C-alpha positions in Angstrom: -41.4 -40.8 -32.7 -38.3 -41.7 -34.6 -34.6 -42.0 -34.3 -33.8 -39.9 -37.3 -35.7 -37.3 -39.4 -36.7 -37.9 -43.0 -34.5 -35.2 -44.4 -30.9 -34.3 -43.5 -30.2 -37.7 -42.0 -26.5 -37.6 -42.9 -25.9 -34.1 -41.6 -27.7 -34.7 -38.3 -25.9 -38.0 -37.7 -22.4 -36.6 -38.3 -22.6 -33.0 -36.9 -20.6 -32.4 -33.7 -23.4 -30.3 -32.2 -26.5 -31.9 -30.6 -29.7 -31.7 -32.7 -33.0 -32.1 -30.8 -36.5 -31.8 -32.1 -39.5 -31.2 -29.8 -43.3 -30.8 -30.3 -45.5 -28.0 -29.0 -45.7 -29.6 -25.6 -41.9 -29.9 -25.3 -41.8 -33.6 -25.9 -38.5 -34.8 -27.5 -39.2 -36.3 -31.0 -35.6 -36.6 -32.3 -32.0 -36.6 -31.0 -28.8 -37.2 -32.9 -25.8 -39.2 -31.6 -24.1 -36.0 -30.5 -27.0 -35.3 -28.2 -26.3 -38.6 -26.4 -22.6 -37.8 -26.1 -23.3 -34.3 -24.8 -25.9 -35.1 -22.2 -25.0 -38.6 -21.2 -28.4 -40.2 -22.0 -29.0 -42.9 -24.6 -31.5 -41.8 -27.3 -34.3 -44.1 -26.0 -33.9 -42.4 -22.6 -34.7 -39.0 -24.1 -37.3 -39.7 -26.8 -40.9 -39.0 -25.6 -39.8 -37.2 -22.5 -39.9 -33.5 -21.8 -37.0 -31.3 -22.9 -36.8 -30.0 -19.4 -35.0 -33.2 -18.4 -31.9 -31.5 -20.0 -32.3 -28.3 -18.0 -31.4 -27.2 -14.5 -34.5 -27.2 -12.2 -34.5 -23.4 -12.0 -35.0 -23.0 -15.7 -37.7 -25.7 -16.4 -40.8 -23.7 -15.4 -39.7 -20.6 -17.4 -39.1 -22.8 -20.5 -42.5 -24.4 -20.3 -44.2 -21.0 -19.8 -42.3 -19.4 -22.7 -43.1 -22.3 -25.1 -46.8 -22.2 -24.2 -47.0 -18.5 -24.7 -45.4 -18.7 -28.1 -47.6 -21.5 -29.3 -50.7 -19.5 -28.1 -49.6 -16.1 -29.5 -46.9 -16.7 -32.1 -44.8 -13.9 -30.5 -41.1 -14.5 -29.6 -39.8 -13.1 -26.4 -36.2 -14.0 -27.0 -33.9 -14.2 -30.1 -33.8 -17.8 -31.3 -30.2 -17.5 -32.7 -27.1 -18.3 -30.6 -28.9 -18.1 -27.3 -26.5 -18.9 -24.4 -28.1 -21.1 -21.6 -27.2 -23.7 -19.1 -28.1 -27.3 -19.8 -28.0 -30.3 -17.4 -25.9 -33.5 -17.9 -27.3 -36.9 -16.8 -24.8 -36.7 -13.9 -26.3 -33.4 -12.7 -23.3 -31.3 -14.0 -24.3 -28.1 -15.6 -23.1 -27.4 -19.2 -22.9 -24.0 -20.8 -24.4 -24.3 -24.2 -25.3 -22.1 -27.2 -28.6 -22.9 -28.9 -30.2 -21.9 -32.2 -33.9 -22.7 -32.7 -36.0 -23.3 -35.8 -39.7 -24.0 -36.3 -41.4 -26.3 -38.7 -45.2 -26.1 -39.4 -46.9 -28.8 -41.4 -50.6 -29.9 -41.4 -50.4 -30.7 -37.8 -49.0 -28.9 -34.7 -45.6 -27.1 -35.1 -42.3 -28.8 -34.2 -39.2 -27.0 -33.0 -35.6 -28.1 -33.8 -32.6 -26.8 -31.9 -28.9 -27.1 -32.6 -27.1 -27.2 -29.3 -23.3 -26.5 -29.0 -21.3 -27.2 -25.9 -19.3 -24.0 -25.2 -17.6 -25.2 -22.1 -14.1 -24.9 -23.5 -14.9 -21.5 -25.0 -16.2 -20.3 -21.7 -13.2 -21.7 -19.9 -10.8 -20.0 -22.4 -12.7 -16.7 -21.9 -12.4 -17.1 -18.2 -8.7 -17.8 -18.4 -8.1 -14.7 -20.7 -10.2 -12.5 -18.4 -8.4 -13.7 -15.3 -4.9 -13.4 -16.8 -5.7 -9.9 -18.1 -6.7 -9.0 -14.5 -3.4 -10.5 -13.2 -1.4 -8.4 -15.8 -3.4 -5.3 -14.9 -2.8 -5.8 -11.2 0.9 -6.4 -11.7 1.3 -3.2 -13.7 -0.5 -1.1 -11.0 0.7 -3.0 -7.9 2.2 -1.0 -5.1 2.1 -3.9 -2.6 3.7 -7.2 -3.7 1.9 -9.2 -0.9 -1.4 -7.9 -2.1 -0.5 -8.9 -5.7 0.5 -12.4 -4.6 -2.8 -12.8 -2.7 -4.8 -11.8 -5.8 -2.8 -14.2 -7.9 -3.5 -17.0 -5.4 -7.2 -16.4 -5.7 -7.0 -16.5 -9.5 -5.0 -19.8 -9.5 -7.5 -21.4 -7.2 -10.3 -20.6 -9.7 -8.4 -21.4 -12.9 -6.3 -24.4 -11.8 -8.0 -25.8 -8.8 -4.9 -24.9 -6.8 -4.8 -26.1 -3.2 -1.6 -24.2 -2.3 0.5 -21.4 -3.9 4.0 -20.4 -3.0 6.3 -17.6 -4.2 10.0 -18.4 -3.6 12.6 -15.7 -4.2 16.4 -15.9 -4.3 18.4 -13.0 -2.8 20.5 -11.5 -5.7 23.5 -11.0 -3.4 23.6 -14.0 -1.0 21.6 -16.5 -3.0 19.5 -17.3 0.1 15.9 -18.4 -0.6 12.9 -16.6 0.9 9.3 -17.9 0.9 7.8 -14.4 0.1 4.2 -15.6 0.0 2.4 -18.8 1.0 -1.3 -19.7 0.8 -2.9 -23.0 1.5 -0.1 -24.6 3.6 -0.7 -23.2 7.1 2.1 -25.3 8.7 4.8 -23.3 6.9 5.2 -19.6 7.6 6.5 -17.2 5.0 10.1 -16.0 5.6 13.7 -17.0 5.1 14.3 -20.7 5.4 16.1 -23.7 3.9 13.7 -25.1 1.2 14.0 -28.9 1.3 11.6 -29.3 -1.6 13.6 -31.1 -4.3 11.2 -30.2 -7.1 11.4 -26.4 -6.2 15.2 -26.7 -6.1 15.1 -28.4 -9.6 13.2 -25.4 -11.0 15.6 -22.9 -9.4 18.7 -24.8 -10.6 17.6 -25.4 -14.2 15.5 -22.3 -14.7 12.9 -24.4 -16.5 9.3 -25.3 -15.6 8.7 -28.7 -14.0 5.5 -30.7 -13.8 6.0 -33.4 -11.2 4.3 -36.7 -11.7 1.2 -37.1 -9.5 2.2 -39.5 -6.7 -0.2 -42.3 -5.7 -2.0 -42.1 -2.4 0.4 -43.2 0.4 -0.9 -45.5 3.2 -0.6 -42.6 5.7 -2.3 -40.0 3.5 -5.8 -38.9 4.5 -6.6 -38.0 0.9 -5.0 -38.4 -2.5 -2.2 -36.0 -3.5 -2.8 -33.4 -6.2 -0.6 -32.4 -9.2 2.5 -30.3 -8.5 3.7 -27.6 -10.9 6.6 -25.1 -10.6 7.8 -22.4 -13.0 10.9 -20.1 -12.7 10.8 -16.4 -12.2 13.3 -15.4 -14.9 14.8 -12.0 -15.8 17.1 -12.4 -18.8 19.5 -15.1 -17.9 18.9 -14.9 -14.2 16.5 -17.0 -12.2 15.0 -14.8 -9.5 12.9 -17.4 -7.9 9.9 -19.7 -8.6 6.1 -19.9 -8.5 4.8 -23.3 -7.1 1.2 -24.6 -7.1 -0.3 -27.9 -5.9 -3.7 -28.9 -7.1 -6.6 -30.1 -5.0 -6.9 -33.9 -5.0 -10.3 -33.7 -6.9 -8.9 -31.2 -9.5 -7.9 -32.4 -12.9 -4.2 -33.4 -13.4 -2.1 -30.5 -14.5 -0.8 -30.4 -18.1 0.6 -28.0 -20.7 -2.4 -25.6 -20.4 -1.8 -25.1 -16.7 2.0 -24.7 -17.4 1.3 -21.9 -19.9 -1.1 -20.2 -17.4 1.5 -20.2 -14.6 4.3 -19.2 -17.0 2.2 -16.1 -18.0 1.7 -15.3 -14.3 5.4 -15.6 -13.6 6.2 -13.1 -16.3 3.8 -10.6 -14.7 5.4 -11.2 -11.3 8.9 -10.6 -12.7 7.8 -7.4 -14.3 6.3 -6.2 -11.0 9.4 -7.3 -9.0 11.7 -5.4 -11.4 9.6 -2.3 -11.3 9.4 -2.4 -7.5 13.2 -2.9 -7.3 13.8 -0.1 -9.8 11.5 2.2 -7.8 13.3 1.5 -4.6 16.7 2.1 -6.2 15.3 5.3 -7.7 14.2 6.5 -4.3 17.6 5.7 -2.8 19.4 7.5 -5.7 17.1 10.6 -5.5 17.7 10.7 -1.7 21.5 10.6 -2.2 21.4 13.2 -4.9 19.1 15.4 -2.8 21.5 15.1 0.1 24.4 15.9 -2.1 22.7 19.0 -3.6 21.7 20.2 -0.2 25.3 19.9 1.0 26.6 22.3 -1.7 27.3 26.0 -1.0 25.0 27.1 -3.9 21.3 27.8 -3.7 19.6 26.1 -6.6 16.1 26.9 -8.0 14.5 25.2 -11.1 11.4 26.9 -12.7 9.4 25.7 -15.7 8.1 28.0 -18.5 4.8 28.2 -16.8 6.3 29.9 -13.7 5.9 26.7 -11.5 8.8 25.9 -9.2 10.0 22.4 -10.1 12.7 22.0 -7.5 15.0 23.8 -5.0 17.5 22.9 -2.4 17.7 24.0 1.2 20.6 26.3 0.6 18.4 28.4 -1.7 15.8 28.7 1.1 18.5 29.8 3.5 20.2 32.3 1.2 16.9 34.0 0.2 15.3 33.6 3.7 12.1 32.1 2.2 9.3 31.6 4.7 7.9 28.0 4.8 4.3 28.9 3.7 5.7 30.4 0.5 7.5 27.2 -0.3 4.3 25.2 -0.5 2.9 27.6 -3.1 5.7 26.8 -5.6 4.9 30.0 -7.4 7.8 31.8 -9.1 5.9 35.1 -9.1 5.4 35.0 -5.3 9.1 34.2 -4.8 10.1 37.2 -7.0 7.9 39.5 -5.0 9.6 38.3 -1.8 13.2 38.7 -3.0 12.8 42.1 -4.7 12.5 44.0 -1.4 15.9 42.6 -0.3 17.9 44.0 -3.3 19.5 47.4 -3.8 18.4 47.4 -7.5 15.2 45.4 -7.8 14.4 46.8 -11.3 17.8 45.6 -12.7 17.2 42.1 -11.1 13.7 41.9 -12.5 14.8 43.1 -16.0 17.4 40.3 -16.2 14.8 37.7 -15.1 12.4 38.8 -17.9 15.2 38.9 -20.4 16.2 35.3 -19.7 12.6 34.0 -19.6 12.2 35.5 -23.1 15.3 33.8 -24.3 15.0 30.1 -23.3 18.4 29.0 -24.6 20.4 31.9 -23.1 22.9 31.6 -20.2 23.8 34.4 -17.9 26.0 35.4 -15.0 25.8 38.5 -12.9 26.2 39.9 -9.4 23.4 40.9 -7.0 23.9 43.4 -4.2 21.6 43.4 -1.1 20.5 46.2 1.1 22.0 44.5 4.1 25.4 44.3 2.5 25.4 40.8 1.2 26.6 40.0 -2.4 25.4 37.0 -4.5 26.7 35.6 -7.7 23.8 34.6 -10.0 24.2 32.0 -12.7 21.4 30.8 -15.0 21.2 28.1 -17.6 18.3 26.4 -19.5 16.6 23.5 -17.9 16.5 20.9 -20.8 14.3 17.9 -21.2 14.6 15.6 -24.3 17.0 18.2 -25.7 14.5 21.0 -25.5 14.5 23.9 -23.1 11.6 23.4 -20.7 12.5 26.0 -18.0 15.4 27.6 -16.3 17.9 26.7 -13.6 19.0 29.4 -11.2 22.2 29.1 -9.1 23.0 31.6 -6.3 26.2 31.8 -4.3 26.8 34.0 -1.4 30.2 35.6 -2.1 29.9 38.3 0.5 32.9 37.1 2.5 35.0 36.3 -0.6 34.2 39.7 -2.1 35.1 41.5 1.1 38.3 39.5 1.3 39.1 40.3 -2.3 38.8 44.0 -1.7 40.9 43.8 1.5 43.6 41.8 -0.3 43.5 44.1 -3.3 44.1 47.0 -0.9 47.0 45.3 0.8 48.4 43.7 -2.4 47.8 40.2 -1.2 46.3 38.6 -4.2 48.2 35.4 -3.5 45.8 34.7 -0.6 42.9 34.8 -3.1 44.7 32.3 -5.4 45.2 29.9 -2.5 41.5 30.4 -1.5 40.5 29.6 -5.1 42.7 26.5 -5.2 41.4 25.2 -1.9 37.8 25.9 -2.9 38.4 24.1 -6.2 39.8 21.1 -4.4 36.8 20.9 -2.1 34.3 21.4 -4.9 36.1 18.8 -7.0 35.5 16.4 -4.1 31.8 17.2 -4.2 31.7 17.0 -7.9 33.3 13.6 -7.7 30.4 12.4 -5.5 27.7 14.1 -7.7 29.2 12.8 -11.0 29.8 9.2 -9.7 26.5 8.9 -8.0 24.7 10.3 -11.0 26.5 8.0 -13.4 25.7 5.0 -11.2 22.1 6.0 -10.9 21.8 6.5 -14.7 22.6 2.8 -15.3 19.4 1.9 -13.5 17.1 4.4 -15.3 15.9 4.2 -18.9 16.7 7.2 -21.2 12.9 8.0 -21.7 12.1 8.1 -18.0 11.6 11.5 -16.3 14.2 10.8 -13.6 16.7 9.8 -16.4 16.3 13.2 -18.0 16.8 15.0 -14.6 20.0 12.9 -14.1 21.3 14.0 -17.5 20.7 17.6 -16.5 22.5 17.1 -13.1 25.5 15.4 -14.8 25.6 18.1 -17.4 25.7 20.8 -14.7 28.4 18.8 -12.9 30.5 18.9 -16.1 30.0 22.6 -16.4 30.9 23.0 -12.7 34.1 21.0 -13.4 35.1 23.5 -16.0 34.6 26.3 -13.5 36.8 24.5 -11.0 39.5 24.2 -13.6 39.3 28.0 -14.1 39.8 28.4 -10.3 42.8 26.0 -10.4 44.2 28.0 -13.3 43.7 31.2 -11.4 45.4 29.7 -8.3 48.4 28.8 -10.4 48.6 32.2 -12.0 47.7 30.8 -15.4 45.6 32.5 -18.1 41.9 31.5 -17.7 40.5 30.3 -21.0 36.7 30.8 -21.8 34.5 28.1 -20.6 34.0 25.4 -23.2 30.6 24.2 -24.4 30.0 20.9 -22.6 28.1 18.0 -24.1 27.2 14.8 -22.5 29.3 11.9 -23.7 27.8 8.4 -24.0 29.0 5.9 -21.4 32.1 4.0 -22.4 32.7 0.3 -21.9 33.9 -0.8 -18.5 37.3 -2.4 -18.2 37.9 -6.1 -17.9 37.0 -7.5 -14.4 39.8 -8.2 -11.9 41.7 -11.5 -12.1 41.2 -13.4 -8.9 40.7 -11.6 -5.6 42.7 -8.4 -6.1 42.9 -6.2 -3.0 42.9 -2.4 -3.0 43.8 -0.1 0.0 41.7 3.0 -0.5 42.9 6.1 1.4 40.7 9.2 1.2 39.9 11.7 4.0 36.7 13.0 2.3 34.0 10.5 3.5 31.5 10.9 0.7 34.2 10.5 -1.9 35.6 7.5 -0.1 32.2 5.8 0.0 31.4 6.2 -3.7 35.0 5.1 -4.6 34.5 2.0 -2.5 31.1 1.2 -4.1 32.6 1.6 -7.6 35.6 -0.6 -6.9 33.6 -3.3 -5.1 31.2 -3.2 -8.0 34.2 -4.1 -10.2 34.9 -7.2 -8.0 37.8 -5.9 -6.0 38.4 -6.4 -2.2 38.5 -2.9 -0.7 40.2 -1.9 2.5 39.5 1.7 3.4 41.3 4.3 5.5 40.4 7.9 6.3 44.0 9.2 6.5 47.6 8.1 6.3 48.0 6.8 9.9 44.9 4.6 9.4 46.4 3.1 6.3 49.7 2.3 8.2 47.7 0.5 10.9 45.9 -1.5 8.3 49.3 -2.5 6.8 50.4 -3.9 10.2 47.2 -5.9 10.8 46.5 -7.1 7.3 48.4 -10.3 6.5 47.4 -10.9 2.9 48.9 -9.1 -0.2 47.6 -5.7 -1.2 47.9 -5.2 -5.0 47.2 -1.5 -5.3 47.0 1.6 -3.0 44.6 4.3 -4.2 45.4 7.4 -2.1 44.4 11.1 -2.0 47.5 13.3 -2.5 46.6 15.9 0.2 45.4 14.6 3.6 45.3 16.1 7.1 48.2 14.0 8.6 50.5 13.3 5.7 50.7 13.6 1.9 50.0 10.8 -0.5 53.6 10.5 -1.7 54.8 10.3 1.9 52.3 7.5 2.7 53.4 5.7 -0.4 57.1 5.8 0.6 56.3 4.5 4.1 54.0 1.7 2.8 56.7 0.6 0.3 59.0 -0.5 3.1 56.8 -3.5 3.8 55.0 -3.7 0.4 57.7 -3.0 -2.1 55.7 -4.6 -5.0 52.5 -2.8 -4.3 51.6 -0.2 -6.9 50.1 3.2 -6.1 47.4 5.4 -7.8 47.4 9.0 -6.7 44.1 10.9 -6.7 43.7 14.7 -6.3 41.4 17.6 -7.1 44.5 19.4 -8.5 46.7 18.5 -11.4 49.6 16.1 -10.9 52.2 18.9 -11.3 51.2 20.8 -8.2 49.1 18.5 -6.1 51.7 17.2 -3.7 52.7 19.7 -1.0 56.1 18.1 -0.4 57.2 17.9 -4.0 56.0 17.2 -7.5 54.9 13.6 -8.2 57.2 11.4 -10.2 56.7 11.8 -14.0 55.7 8.1 -14.3 53.4 8.1 -11.2 49.8 6.8 -11.9 47.5 9.8 -11.3 43.7 10.5 -11.6 42.3 14.0 -11.3 39.0 14.7 -9.6 36.2 14.9 -10.4 36.0 11.5 -12.2 33.3 9.2 -13.4 32.9 5.5 -12.3 34.3 4.3 -15.7 37.3 6.6 -15.4 38.2 5.3 -12.0 37.7 1.7 -13.0 40.0 2.1 -16.1 42.7 4.0 -14.2 42.8 1.3 -11.5 43.1 -1.4 -14.2 45.9 0.5 -15.8 47.7 1.0 -12.5 47.4 -2.7 -11.7 49.3 -3.5 -14.9 49.3 -6.8 -16.7 50.8 -8.9 -14.0 48.5 -11.5 -12.2 47.8 -11.0 -8.5 50.4 -12.4 -6.0 
């Protein structure tokens, strides 16, 4: 036996991999210095002994049998290149290795030389990549944040030897901290609390990762303390919270590698949190829009080019008296068969339907007469997605009463009543359009342009703009003005919001239509104003008596049940002479006040309006003066 072979001495002595030569009975004939470093034995401790000393017990018998079989038959049962096995360190620790074998035959029995490479770090890196890929995959598909946190905790215990894992979130409105998930520290329950951990506070305040120095074991400690690491949950410039882990005492001290792992996990958590919050906001927005659409007088039906019913509101169901089982089918052909029997001229109805389905870009308006005496107005426009017609939107309005009234008034030469009816209807519809437009614009800010909901919102807002043009026609009719053709409406890109208020500017909002008042309040509060709200004039006067601080602007509807907006402004001015007033109405400024035309220089905003339009008009009405 010898310490070095005759040939390749320099290579064997300097190579980082272990080189081991054995005879046909598995006795070690040669080891290089790297073998000693890898397995923890000095060369003399290994020479002359069986190679199985470097193997786990469970592999020794199989090795001896395989070697004996090869020596006897010359047949290999495994590939000798880059074989991955487990080796055994002197300490008993198992080492993942990659071995390549070679055989040398001289005059005597054969010898076998193996080059052994320690692949511990490679295996660890592969395990880290696999585990982090799984975390990213779970984060993208997660529907339950608690379940995601639990999976992450398991991963961090395996990768980082984590003893405990915490997810601390900061409320975006109040700034309060919540321990959203906790594992490994049974003495603290998840939930809102004051976090006294100075290291966690440091991460939240700075928005930077922090690796705390490992403290020495204190006299009262039962065991040593492990490493502490915290990383922020950052979205842009905002710090949403922090991930915090503490290592088991026996685990290796945390360093840059663990910091990178936890930072990657934090990015996945932020993505999941933002997706969940966007989904919740989307659900809320869709619910508001659905409620708004269901409150309109028109029945709305959306059908794609394949004849599948995409959407409808409850008014459509009521107008056409659709039985519930038919709704679940969502089949346009079945709906057509149901409605045809109700009409006086079903062939004309069906002919128009076929004509429009054959012309995807066409718009149409006609009148439908029913066997039971009802009369509907039917309006149809393309349903567009990504600028392309994908189906058709049908709108139906029951005009039976208005048509009957029109005939009666025509007979009695009382067309003026129709004009008043049109003006009142336009005023009411402008209130609804204000809600639809504002809610839709607010929702659009939370939805990307490529998302399906974003495209639906664009269609809703486009329809609202076209409806606005219709209400202007009604207003023109009520004022005995010539009605111009409806203009082609195109969606305009959102404009920049005005500068934020200076200081704590207070606005008194007076609007009798509750849905309009709620959305106006949300827009103004979103701009940073303090908003006091009243449902009518008398409520506003009571607020004036009770509110001791200055009010910088009154935003009031012109027409209210108990008094007009100008009358309210005059009465408020007795105690608030410097307070400015912005009048809002569904009619124009020239004819909106029942007790006289508004002053020429009065600040005025016509409904319906967008959030940006309201914000800009309020800023203009405030003027350049600072708040008192």
